[in-house]
C-alpha positions, 0 to 999 in steps of 0.5 A: 620135907620131900618137897623142900629136898627136891626143890633145893636139889632142882636149884642146885642142879640149875646152878651147876648147869648154868654157872654164869646165871645167878638169880635172886628175887625181890618183891618187884623184880628179879636179879640175874647175873650174866656175862657177855662178849665185847671186842674180845673180852668178857664183861660181867653184869646183872639184869633187873627185870620187873614183873611187867616192864614198860621199858628197858635201859642199859646203863652207861658209865661215867669216867670213873672205874665203877662196877655195875650201878645196882642201887640206881638200877634198882630205883629204875626197876621198882618203876617197871623199867628193865635194867642191864647194868655191868662192870666197866671194862677193867673193873670188878668182874669184867675183863679188859683194861680200864682207861682213865686218869687215875691210871695215867691214861687218857679216857676221852681219846677217841679210841677209848670212847669208841671202845666204850660205845661198842661195849654199850652196844654189845650190852644192848644186843645181849639184853634183847635176848633176855627180854621176855617181851621183844616189843619193849622199847630199849634205850640208854641211860648214862652219866657224865662221860656217857655224853660222848659215849651214848651218841656214838653207840646210838648213831651205830645202833638203830635198836636204841630208841631213846636216851637219858643223860645225866650231867652229860656234855654236848660240847667237845672233849677238848672243850670240856677239859678247858672248862675243867682246868678252869674251874680246877675243882673249886666248889666255890667257882660260881660264887666268883665267875660269870657264865660269859667268862666260863664260856669264853675260856671254854671256847678259847683257852689253849689246850693242855693236851693235843689229841683229836676231839670227839664232838657229840654233835657229830653223832647227835646230828644223825639221830632221830630218837628222843633224848633227855638231858638232866643238868645242875646249874652249879656243875663245875665239870661241865659248862651247863649253859654252853651245853644248853646253847648246843642242845637248843641249836639241835632242837631248832633243827628239829631234833627231839631232844629235851633238857631239865635244869636244876639250879640247886644241883651240881654234877650229881644229878643222878645221885644227890638227896634231891630225887627230882631228876631221877623221878622226872627221867623215869616219867620221861622214859615211861612216856616215851616207851609208851609213844614208841610202842604205839607208833611201832605196834598200832592196834 
């Protein structure tokens, strides 16, 4: 009884002393809630740390007003990958203002994309202070809109050593909008249209909005760190074949970029019942992290 009393008292005192840090323990990893600063606001997130992490990743959001991606983070943590996932600015416990179509604002304006990239880099900087093994390679994993955010962040942060992008565009923001207006959310779109037709519209349709386009290739051209893209052939949010064309051009220039293509999936490559995309990403992260460690810290 005394042992339990003092143990509980110690935990209670810890929570008083560190109100922003809440710990929980599961079989394979710990979960620690944290807060950190980015561009004058406070972001809230969670760190999932396995007993013996082989790599570390920060999760970058898609366009929706989403909180921290805990279920996805747990899938990675169970595989020995440390994760920091946080509520998007203006969402959940994070401060700031969410920008997106659901609130009538342009979330792919260059200013907003740059701001979200700065949030990702602030998360990386914070995460590094929590990692027990400072030699653990750290990368970014993201979805959809993160295809523009991750290259911006990585181009400004040499500490980012790899990136994994689920259903992420390699085309400009305006090109993506042209394609999205063309498909118009029609789940049967590919039953009645050809790739050539889709590419023609994506490249040449008149723009419904006028703003400066962000081209991820501008930033990808500056990177030497490895990247993996995972695409679904039935995607009606991004023109996958055109994105692959862009990646093949970058690969031909010597960029260490790879992609995997799933004929039965759409834009949901990270969240479908088919676990293959995430399984492939996990194994890729482990192998790249091992290679990075060997090159940086040879025995």
